[in-house]
C-alpha positions in Angstrom: -115.5 37.5 -152.8 -119.2 38.1 -152.7 -121.6 36.7 -155.3 -122.6 40.2 -156.2 -119.0 41.2 -157.0 -118.6 37.9 -159.0 -121.7 38.9 -161.0 -120.3 42.4 -161.7 -117.1 40.9 -163.2 -119.1 38.2 -165.1 -121.2 40.9 -166.9 -120.7 41.2 -170.6 -119.2 44.7 -170.3 -116.6 43.6 -167.8 -115.7 40.5 -169.8 -115.2 42.7 -172.9 -112.9 45.0 -170.9 -115.3 47.9 -170.8 -116.4 50.3 -168.1 -118.9 49.0 -165.5 -120.9 51.6 -163.4 -122.4 50.8 -160.1 -124.2 53.1 -157.6 -122.6 53.4 -154.2 -125.9 52.5 -152.6 -125.8 49.2 -154.6 -122.2 48.5 -153.6 -123.1 49.1 -150.0 -126.2 47.0 -150.1 -124.9 43.9 -151.9 -121.2 43.9 -151.0 -118.9 46.6 -149.6 -116.7 49.3 -151.1 -113.7 47.8 -149.5 -114.4 44.4 -151.0 -114.9 45.9 -154.5 -111.7 47.9 -154.1 -109.7 44.8 -153.1 -111.0 42.8 -156.1 -110.2 45.6 -158.5 -106.7 46.0 -157.1 -106.2 42.2 -157.4 -107.3 42.4 -161.0 -105.2 45.5 -161.8 -108.3 47.5 -162.6 -109.0 51.2 -161.8 -112.0 52.8 -160.1 -113.1 56.4 -160.7 -115.7 58.0 -158.4 -118.3 60.3 -160.0 -121.3 61.6 -158.0 -123.1 58.6 -156.5 -121.4 56.0 -158.8 -118.1 54.2 -159.1 -116.9 53.5 -162.6 -114.7 50.4 -162.9 -112.4 50.2 -165.8 -112.2 46.5 -166.5 -108.8 46.4 -168.1 -105.2 47.1 -167.0 -104.8 50.2 -169.2 -103.8 53.5 -167.8 -106.6 56.0 -166.9 -106.0 59.7 -167.4 -108.4 62.6 -166.6 -108.2 64.8 -169.7 -110.2 67.8 -168.6 
């Protein structure tokens, strides 16, 4: 796992089980989309894509799109 991905999950928002947003350009620059997807899968987290960002839900709860 890259140092950048470690830093993402060491952030206060991630440690508190909140949502972490990252721009795709940052993911591509500092790590890779595949590496982030693999780490989220390993942790049981979900990713939602919105425009130029990925939102990582840093808990194992179910994610539903309401509207």
